[in-house]
PDB file of N, CA, C and O in Angstrom:
ATOM      1  N   UNK A   1      52.633  -7.340  33.545  1.00  0.00           N
ATOM      2  CA  UNK A   1      52.459  -6.432  32.601  1.00  0.00           C
ATOM      3  C   UNK A   1      52.526  -6.863  31.072  1.00  0.00           C
ATOM      4  O   UNK A   1      52.040  -6.088  30.249  1.00  0.00           O
ATOM      5  N   UNK A   2      53.090  -8.033  30.650  1.00  0.00           N
ATOM      6  CA  UNK A   2      52.963  -8.898  29.522  1.00  0.00           C
ATOM      7  C   UNK A   2      51.791  -9.000  29.232  1.00  0.00           C
ATOM      8  O   UNK A   2      51.356  -8.536  28.178  1.00  0.00           O
ATOM      9  N   UNK A   3      50.879  -9.764  30.294  1.00  0.00           N
ATOM     10  CA  UNK A   3      49.443 -10.207  29.800  1.00  0.00           C
ATOM     11  C   UNK A   3      48.640  -8.982  29.900  1.00  0.00           C
ATOM     12  O   UNK A   3      47.530  -9.277  29.458  1.00  0.00           O
ATOM     13  N   UNK A   4      48.655  -7.883  30.225  1.00  0.00           N
ATOM     14  CA  UNK A   4      47.919  -6.881  29.877  1.00  0.00           C
ATOM     15  C   UNK A   4      48.135  -6.300  28.269  1.00  0.00           C
ATOM     16  O   UNK A   4      47.253  -6.159  27.422  1.00  0.00           O
ATOM     17  N   UNK A   5      49.521  -6.027  28.143  1.00  0.00           N
ATOM     18  CA  UNK A   5      49.868  -6.076  26.795  1.00  0.00           C
ATOM     19  C   UNK A   5      49.182  -6.723  25.704  1.00  0.00           C
ATOM     20  O   UNK A   5      48.616  -6.206  24.740  1.00  0.00           O
ATOM     21  N   UNK A   6      49.367  -8.298  26.102  1.00  0.00           N
ATOM     22  CA  UNK A   6      48.823  -9.114  25.003  1.00  0.00           C
ATOM     23  C   UNK A   6      47.339  -8.991  24.719  1.00  0.00           C
ATOM     24  O   UNK A   6      46.776  -8.992  23.625  1.00  0.00           O
ATOM     25  N   UNK A   7      46.721  -8.862  26.182  1.00  0.00           N
ATOM     26  CA  UNK A   7      44.998  -8.244  26.457  1.00  0.00           C
ATOM     27  C   UNK A   7      44.801  -7.290  25.404  1.00  0.00           C
ATOM     28  O   UNK A   7      44.038  -7.550  24.473  1.00  0.00           O
ATOM     29  N   UNK A   8      45.458  -6.153  25.479  1.00  0.00           N
ATOM     30  CA  UNK A   8      45.322  -4.844  24.679  1.00  0.00           C
ATOM     31  C   UNK A   8      45.724  -5.231  23.149  1.00  0.00           C
ATOM     32  O   UNK A   8      45.040  -4.739  22.251  1.00  0.00           O
ATOM     33  N   UNK A   9      46.650  -5.970  22.865  1.00  0.00           N
ATOM     34  CA  UNK A   9      46.719  -6.176  21.535  1.00  0.00           C
ATOM     35  C   UNK A   9      45.607  -7.120  20.990  1.00  0.00           C
ATOM     36  O   UNK A   9      45.152  -6.963  19.857  1.00  0.00           O
ATOM     37  N   UNK A  10      45.240  -7.970  21.714  1.00  0.00           N
ATOM     38  CA  UNK A  10      44.037  -8.857  21.281  1.00  0.00           C
ATOM     39  C   UNK A  10      42.653  -7.802  20.760  1.00  0.00           C
ATOM     40  O   UNK A  10      42.055  -7.632  19.698  1.00  0.00           O
ATOM     41  N   UNK A  11      42.576  -7.357  21.863  1.00  0.00           N
ATOM     42  CA  UNK A  11      41.397  -6.161  21.783  1.00  0.00           C
ATOM     43  C   UNK A  11      41.561  -5.201  20.525  1.00  0.00           C
ATOM     44  O   UNK A  11      40.645  -4.973  19.735  1.00  0.00           O
ATOM     45  N   UNK A  12      42.768  -4.698  20.443  1.00  0.00           N
ATOM     46  CA  UNK A  12      42.946  -3.926  19.110  1.00  0.00           C
ATOM     47  C   UNK A  12      42.802  -4.613  17.956  1.00  0.00           C
ATOM     48  O   UNK A  12      42.307  -4.071  16.968  1.00  0.00           O
ATOM     49  N   UNK A  13      43.267  -6.031  17.950  1.00  0.00           N
ATOM     50  CA  UNK A  13      42.844  -6.657  16.615  1.00  0.00           C
ATOM     51  C   UNK A  13      41.523  -7.077  16.662  1.00  0.00           C
ATOM     52  O   UNK A  13      41.167  -7.372  15.521  1.00  0.00           O
ATOM     53  N   UNK A  14      40.743  -7.217  17.378  1.00  0.00           N
ATOM     54  CA  UNK A  14      39.312  -7.734  17.322  1.00  0.00           C
ATOM     55  C   UNK A  14      38.646  -6.343  16.920  1.00  0.00           C
ATOM     56  O   UNK A  14      37.753  -6.363  16.072  1.00  0.00           O
ATOM     57  N   UNK A  15      39.016  -5.222  17.453  1.00  0.00           N
ATOM     58  CA  UNK A  15      38.428  -3.958  17.276  1.00  0.00           C
ATOM     59  C   UNK A  15      38.758  -3.516  15.765  1.00  0.00           C
ATOM     60  O   UNK A  15      38.145  -2.620  15.184  1.00  0.00           O
ATOM     61  N   UNK A  16      39.857  -4.300  15.182  1.00  0.00           N
ATOM     62  CA  UNK A  16      40.094  -3.732  13.561  1.00  0.00           C
ATOM     63  C   UNK A  16      39.152  -4.589  12.718  1.00  0.00           C
ATOM     64  O   UNK A  16      38.575  -4.066  11.765  1.00  0.00           O
ATOM     65  N   UNK A  17      38.969  -5.844  13.007  1.00  0.00           N
ATOM     66  CA  UNK A  17      38.047  -6.942  12.325  1.00  0.00           C
ATOM     67  C   UNK A  17      36.600  -6.227  12.596  1.00  0.00           C
ATOM     68  O   UNK A  17      35.903  -5.793  11.679  1.00  0.00           O
ATOM     69  N   UNK A  18      36.302  -6.175  13.749  1.00  0.00           N
ATOM     70  CA  UNK A  18      34.668  -5.468  13.855  1.00  0.00           C
ATOM     71  C   UNK A  18      34.577  -4.241  12.949  1.00  0.00           C
ATOM     72  O   UNK A  18      33.586  -4.164  12.223  1.00  0.00           O
ATOM     73  N   UNK A  19      35.375  -3.399  12.912  1.00  0.00           N
ATOM     74  CA  UNK A  19      35.524  -2.012  11.996  1.00  0.00           C
ATOM     75  C   UNK A  19      35.275  -2.325  10.626  1.00  0.00           C
ATOM     76  O   UNK A  19      34.395  -1.809   9.936  1.00  0.00           O
ATOM     77  N   UNK A  20      36.339  -3.458  10.158  1.00  0.00           N
ATOM     78  CA  UNK A  20      36.352  -3.813   8.660  1.00  0.00           C
ATOM     79  C   UNK A  20      34.927  -4.702   8.550  1.00  0.00           C
ATOM     80  O   UNK A  20      34.568  -4.854   7.383  1.00  0.00           O
ATOM     81  N   UNK A  21      34.172  -5.234   9.425  1.00  0.00           N
ATOM     82  CA  UNK A  21      33.307  -6.170   8.893  1.00  0.00           C
ATOM     83  C   UNK A  21      31.872  -4.814   9.045  1.00  0.00           C
ATOM     84  O   UNK A  21      30.987  -4.994   8.209  1.00  0.00           O
ATOM     85  N   UNK A  22      31.722  -3.995   9.679  1.00  0.00           N
ATOM     86  CA  UNK A  22      30.950  -2.846   9.975  1.00  0.00           C
ATOM     87  C   UNK A  22      30.863  -2.266   8.769  1.00  0.00           C
ATOM     88  O   UNK A  22      29.751  -2.121   8.262  1.00  0.00           O
ATOM     89  N   UNK A  23      32.125  -1.799   8.050  1.00  0.00           N
ATOM     90  CA  UNK A  23      32.263  -1.194   6.750  1.00  0.00           C
ATOM     91  C   UNK A  23      31.589  -1.898   5.882  1.00  0.00           C
ATOM     92  O   UNK A  23      30.593  -1.373   5.384  1.00  0.00           O
ATOM     93  N   UNK A  24      31.939  -3.153   5.520  1.00  0.00           N
ATOM     94  CA  UNK A  24      31.326  -3.934   4.744  1.00  0.00           C
ATOM     95  C   UNK A  24      29.699  -4.320   4.452  1.00  0.00           C
ATOM     96  O   UNK A  24      29.016  -4.562   3.457  1.00  0.00           O
ATOM     97  N   UNK A  25      29.519  -4.243   5.711  1.00  0.00           N
ATOM     98  CA  UNK A  25      27.863  -4.607   6.030  1.00  0.00           C
ATOM     99  C   UNK A  25      27.097  -3.414   5.269  1.00  0.00           C
ATOM    100  O   UNK A  25      26.277  -3.547   4.360  1.00  0.00           O
ATOM    101  N   UNK A  26      27.596  -2.108   5.904  1.00  0.00           N
ATOM    102  CA  UNK A  26      27.086  -0.904   5.533  1.00  0.00           C
ATOM    103  C   UNK A  26      27.178  -0.640   3.816  1.00  0.00           C
ATOM    104  O   UNK A  26      26.265  -0.031   3.258  1.00  0.00           O
ATOM    105  N   UNK A  27      28.285  -1.125   3.094  1.00  0.00           N
ATOM    106  CA  UNK A  27      28.454  -1.304   1.775  1.00  0.00           C
ATOM    107  C   UNK A  27      27.433  -2.177   0.967  1.00  0.00           C
ATOM    108  O   UNK A  27      26.843  -1.820  -0.053  1.00  0.00           O
ATOM    109  N   UNK A  28      27.329  -3.392   1.609  1.00  0.00           N
ATOM    110  CA  UNK A  28      26.352  -4.394   1.340  1.00  0.00           C
ATOM    111  C   UNK A  28      24.746  -3.755   1.333  1.00  0.00           C
ATOM    112  O   UNK A  28      24.003  -3.664   0.355  1.00  0.00           O
ATOM    113  N   UNK A  29      24.472  -3.354   2.720  1.00  0.00           N
ATOM    114  CA  UNK A  29      23.171  -2.815   2.784  1.00  0.00           C
ATOM    115  C   UNK A  29      23.053  -1.650   1.713  1.00  0.00           C
ATOM    116  O   UNK A  29      22.109  -1.740   0.927  1.00  0.00           O
ATOM    117  N   UNK A  30      23.716  -0.810   1.624  1.00  0.00           N
ATOM    118  CA  UNK A  30      23.557   0.108   0.538  1.00  0.00           C
ATOM    119  C   UNK A  30      23.310  -0.303  -0.749  1.00  0.00           C
ATOM    120  O   UNK A  30      22.481   0.271  -1.456  1.00  0.00           O
ATOM    121  N   UNK A  31      24.008  -1.323  -1.146  1.00  0.00           N
ATOM    122  CA  UNK A  31      23.443  -1.794  -2.697  1.00  0.00           C
ATOM    123  C   UNK A  31      22.388  -2.507  -2.585  1.00  0.00           C
ATOM    124  O   UNK A  31      21.530  -2.329  -3.450  1.00  0.00           O
ATOM    125  N   UNK A  32      22.141  -3.447  -1.584  1.00  0.00           N
ATOM    126  CA  UNK A  32      20.903  -4.197  -1.123  1.00  0.00           C
ATOM    127  C   UNK A  32      19.691  -3.096  -1.519  1.00  0.00           C
ATOM    128  O   UNK A  32      19.004  -3.137  -2.540  1.00  0.00           O
ATOM    129  N   UNK A  33      19.624  -2.218  -0.564  1.00  0.00           N
ATOM    130  CA  UNK A  33      18.347  -1.097  -0.655  1.00  0.00           C
ATOM    131  C   UNK A  33      18.291  -0.776  -1.868  1.00  0.00           C
ATOM    132  O   UNK A  33      17.151  -0.966  -2.291  1.00  0.00           O
ATOM    133  N   UNK A  34      19.133  -0.288  -2.808  1.00  0.00           N
ATOM    134  CA  UNK A  34      19.100   0.107  -3.924  1.00  0.00           C
ATOM    135  C   UNK A  34      18.862  -0.907  -5.192  1.00  0.00           C
ATOM    136  O   UNK A  34      18.269  -0.483  -6.184  1.00  0.00           O
ATOM    137  N   UNK A  35      19.200  -1.860  -5.151  1.00  0.00           N
ATOM    138  CA  UNK A  35      19.119  -3.139  -6.146  1.00  0.00           C
ATOM    139  C   UNK A  35      17.773  -3.039  -6.622  1.00  0.00           C
ATOM    140  O   UNK A  35      16.788  -2.899  -5.898  1.00  0.00           O
ATOM    141  N   UNK A  36      17.775  -3.134  -8.166  1.00  0.00           N
ATOM    142  CA  UNK A  36      16.421  -3.327  -9.179  1.00  0.00           C
ATOM    143  C   UNK A  36      16.687  -4.345  -9.743  1.00  0.00           C
ATOM    144  O   UNK A  36      17.711  -5.025  -9.685  1.00  0.00           O
ATOM    145  N   UNK A  37      15.356  -4.546 -10.564  1.00  0.00           N
ATOM    146  CA  UNK A  37      15.519  -5.739 -11.495  1.00  0.00           C
ATOM    147  C   UNK A  37      14.491  -5.547 -12.568  1.00  0.00           C
ATOM    148  O   UNK A  37      13.341  -5.225 -12.269  1.00  0.00           O
ATOM    149  N   UNK A  38      14.862  -5.733 -13.791  1.00  0.00           N
ATOM    150  CA  UNK A  38      13.800  -5.664 -14.903  1.00  0.00           C
ATOM    151  C   UNK A  38      12.458  -5.703 -14.457  1.00  0.00           C
ATOM    152  O   UNK A  38      12.380  -6.449 -13.481  1.00  0.00           O
ATOM    153  N   UNK A  39      11.079  -5.076 -14.853  1.00  0.00           N
ATOM    154  CA  UNK A  39      10.156  -5.276 -14.592  1.00  0.00           C
ATOM    155  C   UNK A  39       9.433  -5.343 -15.782  1.00  0.00           C
ATOM    156  O   UNK A  39       9.329  -4.285 -16.403  1.00  0.00           O
ATOM    157  N   UNK A  40       8.750  -6.647 -16.382  1.00  0.00           N
ATOM    158  CA  UNK A  40       8.175  -6.848 -17.671  1.00  0.00           C
ATOM    159  C   UNK A  40       7.082  -6.044 -17.784  1.00  0.00           C
ATOM    160  O   UNK A  40       6.864  -5.533 -18.882  1.00  0.00           O
ATOM    161  N   UNK A  41       6.186  -5.782 -16.662  1.00  0.00           N
ATOM    162  CA  UNK A  41       5.119  -5.154 -17.002  1.00  0.00           C
ATOM    163  C   UNK A  41       5.232  -3.618 -16.973  1.00  0.00           C
ATOM    164  O   UNK A  41       4.417  -2.967 -17.627  1.00  0.00           O
ATOM    165  N   UNK A  42       6.133  -3.034 -16.302  1.00  0.00           N
ATOM    166  CA  UNK A  42       6.588  -1.889 -16.957  1.00  0.00           C
ATOM    167  C   UNK A  42       7.045  -1.780 -18.202  1.00  0.00           C
ATOM    168  O   UNK A  42       6.625  -0.847 -18.886  1.00  0.00           O
ATOM    169  N   UNK A  43       7.828  -2.545 -18.654  1.00  0.00           N
ATOM    170  CA  UNK A  43       8.264  -2.546 -20.064  1.00  0.00           C
ATOM    171  C   UNK A  43       7.327  -2.459 -21.003  1.00  0.00           C
ATOM    172  O   UNK A  43       7.276  -1.645 -21.925  1.00  0.00           O
ATOM    173  N   UNK A  44       6.387  -3.549 -20.678  1.00  0.00           N
ATOM    174  CA  UNK A  44       5.052  -3.559 -21.577  1.00  0.00           C
ATOM    175  C   UNK A  44       4.266  -2.263 -21.801  1.00  0.00           C
ATOM    176  O   UNK A  44       3.902  -1.835 -22.897  1.00  0.00           O
ATOM    177  N   UNK A  45       4.001  -1.554 -20.293  1.00  0.00           N
ATOM    178  CA  UNK A  45       3.138  -0.669 -20.565  1.00  0.00           C
ATOM    179  C   UNK A  45       4.002   0.467 -21.259  1.00  0.00           C
ATOM    180  O   UNK A  45       3.339   1.223 -21.968  1.00  0.00           O
ATOM    181  N   UNK A  46       5.263   0.703 -21.188  1.00  0.00           N
ATOM    182  CA  UNK A  46       6.123   1.827 -21.661  1.00  0.00           C
ATOM    183  C   UNK A  46       6.201   1.335 -23.217  1.00  0.00           C
ATOM    184  O   UNK A  46       6.470   2.172 -24.078  1.00  0.00           O
ATOM    185  N   UNK A  47       6.008   0.217 -23.509  1.00  0.00           N
ATOM    186  CA  UNK A  47       6.157   0.217 -25.088  1.00  0.00           C
ATOM    187  C   UNK A  47       4.967   0.277 -25.793  1.00  0.00           C
ATOM    188  O   UNK A  47       4.905   0.471 -27.007  1.00  0.00           O
ATOM    189  N   UNK A  48       4.013   0.113 -25.049  1.00  0.00           N
ATOM    190  CA  UNK A  48       2.466   0.277 -25.672  1.00  0.00           C
ATOM    191  C   UNK A  48       2.365   1.702 -25.612  1.00  0.00           C
ATOM    192  O   UNK A  48       2.183   2.156 -26.742  1.00  0.00           O
ATOM    193  N   UNK A  49       2.429   2.871 -24.430  1.00  0.00           N
ATOM    194  CA  UNK A  49       2.286   3.877 -24.233  1.00  0.00           C
ATOM    195  C   UNK A  49       3.274   5.049 -25.105  1.00  0.00           C
ATOM    196  O   UNK A  49       2.925   6.146 -25.540  1.00  0.00           O
ATOM    197  N   UNK A  50       4.243   4.566 -25.157  1.00  0.00           N
ATOM    198  CA  UNK A  50       5.500   5.450 -25.565  1.00  0.00           C
ATOM    199  C   UNK A  50       6.530   4.620 -26.688  1.00  0.00           C
ATOM    200  O   UNK A  50       7.686   4.972 -26.922  1.00  0.00           O
ATOM    201  N   UNK A  51       5.971   3.668 -27.199  1.00  0.00           N
ATOM    202  CA  UNK A  51       7.004   2.704 -28.225  1.00  0.00           C
ATOM    203  C   UNK A  51       8.473   2.645 -27.528  1.00  0.00           C
ATOM    204  O   UNK A  51       9.541   2.655 -28.139  1.00  0.00           O
ATOM    205  N   UNK A  52       8.328   2.593 -26.347  1.00  0.00           N
ATOM    206  CA  UNK A  52       9.703   2.700 -25.751  1.00  0.00           C
ATOM    207  C   UNK A  52       9.832   2.079 -24.323  1.00  0.00           C
ATOM    208  O   UNK A  52       9.519   2.776 -23.358  1.00  0.00           O
ATOM    209  N   UNK A  53      10.304   0.721 -24.130  1.00  0.00           N
ATOM    210  CA  UNK A  53      10.146  -0.236 -22.989  1.00  0.00           C
ATOM    211  C   UNK A  53      10.409   0.264 -21.929  1.00  0.00           C
ATOM    212  O   UNK A  53       9.886  -0.039 -20.856  1.00  0.00           O
ATOM    213  N   UNK A  54      11.561   1.393 -22.172  1.00  0.00           N
ATOM    214  CA  UNK A  54      12.333   2.001 -20.661  1.00  0.00           C
ATOM    215  C   UNK A  54      11.654   3.348 -20.247  1.00  0.00           C
ATOM    216  O   UNK A  54      12.072   3.976 -19.274  1.00  0.00           O
ATOM    217  N   UNK A  55      10.438   3.849 -21.119  1.00  0.00           N
ATOM    218  CA  UNK A  55       9.668   4.895 -20.848  1.00  0.00           C
ATOM    219  C   UNK A  55       9.602   4.921 -19.140  1.00  0.00           C
ATOM    220  O   UNK A  55      10.055   5.934 -18.607  1.00  0.00           O
ATOM    221  N   UNK A  56       9.195   4.118 -18.489  1.00  0.00           N
ATOM    222  CA  UNK A  56       8.489   4.389 -17.159  1.00  0.00           C
ATOM    223  C   UNK A  56       9.834   3.484 -16.564  1.00  0.00           C
ATOM    224  O   UNK A  56      10.309   2.440 -17.010  1.00  0.00           O
ATOM    225  N   UNK A  57      10.256   4.324 -15.361  1.00  0.00           N
ATOM    226  CA  UNK A  57      11.070   3.826 -14.489  1.00  0.00           C
ATOM    227  C   UNK A  57      12.348   3.048 -14.980  1.00  0.00           C
ATOM    228  O   UNK A  57      12.970   2.219 -14.315  1.00  0.00           O
ATOM    229  N   UNK A  58      12.661   3.507 -16.401  1.00  0.00           N
ATOM    230  CA  UNK A  58      13.640   2.646 -16.824  1.00  0.00           C
ATOM    231  C   UNK A  58      13.398   1.259 -17.186  1.00  0.00           C
ATOM    232  O   UNK A  58      14.232   0.570 -17.774  1.00  0.00           O
ATOM    233  N   UNK A  59      11.911   0.744 -16.725  1.00  0.00           N
ATOM    234  CA  UNK A  59      11.720  -0.328 -17.162  1.00  0.00           C
ATOM    235  C   UNK A  59      12.109  -1.510 -15.919  1.00  0.00           C
ATOM    236  O   UNK A  59      11.991  -2.735 -15.966  1.00  0.00           O
ATOM    237  N   UNK A  60      12.602  -0.649 -14.839  1.00  0.00           N
ATOM    238  CA  UNK A  60      12.981  -1.575 -13.800  1.00  0.00           C
ATOM    239  C   UNK A  60      12.090  -1.335 -12.280  1.00  0.00           C
ATOM    240  O   UNK A  60      11.478  -0.348 -11.871  1.00  0.00           O
ATOM    241  N   UNK A  61      12.310  -2.645 -11.690  1.00  0.00           N
ATOM    242  CA  UNK A  61      11.329  -2.275 -10.485  1.00  0.00           C
ATOM    243  C   UNK A  61      11.782  -1.102  -9.466  1.00  0.00           C
ATOM    244  O   UNK A  61      12.961  -0.785  -9.623  1.00  0.00           O
ATOM    245  N   UNK A  62      11.178  -0.476  -8.577  1.00  0.00           N
ATOM    246  CA  UNK A  62      11.573   0.567  -7.852  1.00  0.00           C
ATOM    247  C   UNK A  62      12.537  -0.083  -6.535  1.00  0.00           C
ATOM    248  O   UNK A  62      12.383  -1.264  -6.221  1.00  0.00           O
ATOM    249  N   UNK A  63      13.241   0.537  -6.021  1.00  0.00           N
ATOM    250  CA  UNK A  63      13.779   0.250  -4.503  1.00  0.00           C
ATOM    251  C   UNK A  63      12.786  -0.397  -3.838  1.00  0.00           C
ATOM    252  O   UNK A  63      11.581  -0.180  -3.968  1.00  0.00           O
ATOM    253  N   UNK A  64      13.552  -1.578  -2.777  1.00  0.00           N
ATOM    254  CA  UNK A  64      12.224  -2.403  -1.816  1.00  0.00           C
ATOM    255  C   UNK A  64      11.899  -1.283  -0.530  1.00  0.00           C
ATOM    256  O   UNK A  64      12.734  -0.795   0.231  1.00  0.00           O
ATOM    257  N   UNK A  65      10.492  -1.056  -0.547  1.00  0.00           N
ATOM    258  CA  UNK A  65       9.950  -0.118   0.174  1.00  0.00           C
ATOM    259  C   UNK A  65      10.460  -0.630   1.741  1.00  0.00           C
ATOM    260  O   UNK A  65      11.030   0.035   2.607  1.00  0.00           O
ATOM    261  N   UNK A  66      10.035  -2.059   1.763  1.00  0.00           N
ATOM    262  CA  UNK A  66      10.699  -2.858   2.995  1.00  0.00           C
ATOM    263  C   UNK A  66      11.651  -2.658   3.559  1.00  0.00           C
ATOM    264  O   UNK A  66      11.647  -2.497   4.779  1.00  0.00           O
ATOM    265  N   UNK A  67      13.050  -2.597   2.618  1.00  0.00           N
ATOM    266  CA  UNK A  67      14.243  -2.270   2.804  1.00  0.00           C
ATOM    267  C   UNK A  67      14.508  -1.230   3.404  1.00  0.00           C
ATOM    268  O   UNK A  67      15.038  -1.173   4.513  1.00  0.00           O
ATOM    269  N   UNK A  68      14.064  -0.049   2.533  1.00  0.00           N
ATOM    270  CA  UNK A  68      14.346   1.129   2.758  1.00  0.00           C
ATOM    271  C   UNK A  68      13.716   1.685   4.410  1.00  0.00           C
ATOM    272  O   UNK A  68      14.285   2.445   5.194  1.00  0.00           O
ATOM    273  N   UNK A  69      12.559   1.097   4.544  1.00  0.00           N
ATOM    274  CA  UNK A  69      11.766   1.561   5.739  1.00  0.00           C
ATOM    275  C   UNK A  69      12.708   0.718   7.375  1.00  0.00           C
ATOM    276  O   UNK A  69      12.632   1.021   8.566  1.00  0.00           O
ATOM    277  N   UNK A  70      13.375  -0.190   6.780  1.00  0.00           N
ATOM    278  CA  UNK A  70      14.158  -1.112   7.740  1.00  0.00           C
ATOM    279  C   UNK A  70      15.278  -0.369   7.798  1.00  0.00           C
ATOM    280  O   UNK A  70      15.802  -0.429   8.910  1.00  0.00           O
ATOM    281  N   UNK A  71      15.945   0.432   6.881  1.00  0.00           N
ATOM    282  CA  UNK A  71      16.959   0.821   7.028  1.00  0.00           C
ATOM    283  C   UNK A  71      18.360  -0.163   6.904  1.00  0.00           C
ATOM    284  O   UNK A  71      19.516   0.008   7.292  1.00  0.00           O
ATOM    285  N   UNK A  72      17.765  -1.139   6.262  1.00  0.00           N
ATOM    286  CA  UNK A  72      18.813  -2.101   5.944  1.00  0.00           C
ATOM    287  C   UNK A  72      19.682  -1.749   4.765  1.00  0.00           C
ATOM    288  O   UNK A  72      20.593  -2.503   4.424  1.00  0.00           O
TER     289      UNK A  72
END
């Protein structure tokens, strides 16, 4: 019975590690999907059109369509 208990404990530990990894991966994926960068072209158009570089989309790129579609 000791072998079975040890095996059960190892499976339980592995399950805990896997759960932690999955949670961290989901958090990373969520941050990656919505990550943006400043877009100099949008800032230039916003500045020219409205005297405000953040007038169009906050002067940032949009979320990645490829990542959104992939569900990353």
